[in-house]
N, C-alpha and C positions, 0 to 999 in steps of 0.2 A: 637714313635710307639705305646706306651702304650695308649696315648690319642686317637690315631686313632682307636684302638680296643674298647675303651670306647665309642667313638662317633658312632660306627657302629650300636648298637641297637637303638640309638636315631634317626639315619637316617632312619632305617627300620620302626620304629614306626611312624615317620612323614610321610613317604610315604603311610603307611597304612591308616592314618587318612585322607590324601588328597584323596585317592581312595574312602574311605568310604563317605567322604563329597560330592564327585561328584555324587555318586549314590543315595544319599538321596534326597527326593523330597521336603524337607522343604525349602521354599523360605524366605529370610530375608525381612523385611519390607523396603520400599523405603527410610525411614529416615536413615537407616544404610548404604545404598548404596551411599548416597550423601556425607556422612562424610568421609573425607580422612585423614588418619594419615600417614605421610611420615616417615617411619622408614628405608627405603632402598633407595639408589640412583642408584643401578644397579641390573640387573637380575643375577641369578646364572651363566649364561653363560658369563657375563661380559659386556653386553650391557647396556648403560646408559638409564635410564627411562626418559620419557618426563617430562617437567615441569608441576607441578600441576596447576590446574585452579585457577586463582586469582579473588577474588570478587572485582569488581570495586566499589570505594568509600566506602570501608568497615568501615573506621574510621568515615567518615562523616555520614553514615547511623546509626552507633551506637550512635553518638552524637545526631542526630535528634530524636532518640527514647528515649534515657536516660534523656536528659535535661528536656523536658516537663513533664515527669512522676515524675522526682525528684522534680521539682518545685510544681507540684500538691500535692505530698506527704508532702512537707513542709507547704503548705497552709492548708491542712487538719489537720495536727498535731497542727499548730498554732491556728486554729479556735477551735479545740477540747480542747486545753489547756485553751483558753479563756472561753469556756463554763464551764469547771470544776471549774475554779476560780470564775466565776460569781455565780455559785450555791453553793459555799463554800465547794465543795467536796475536792478540793486540792488547798490550798493557800500556796505558797512558803513564808517562813519567812526568814528575814535577820539574825535572831539569830542562824541559823544553822551553822555558820562559827566557826569551832573549830580551834583556832590558837595554 
């Protein structure tokens, strides 16, 4: 019973913030509307929420984007390291091994 009394002000404050947020004319950008974070699986009345939308080929799309750019990054860094070594700006030495 004590916890119910402590939760009452929290419920009232949450209802007030919902009412105030409905009346405000501030629109959120579209980027926030498309991002879904699933923290609940049911409504306060007990109804089960519908399944979230699933991105088709999500892992494949990520791989198609990441692999070419990762490869390009390695090529750029390899060529830049060769350029630095060619101009004697940075030359790795074998004597650096401290055993």
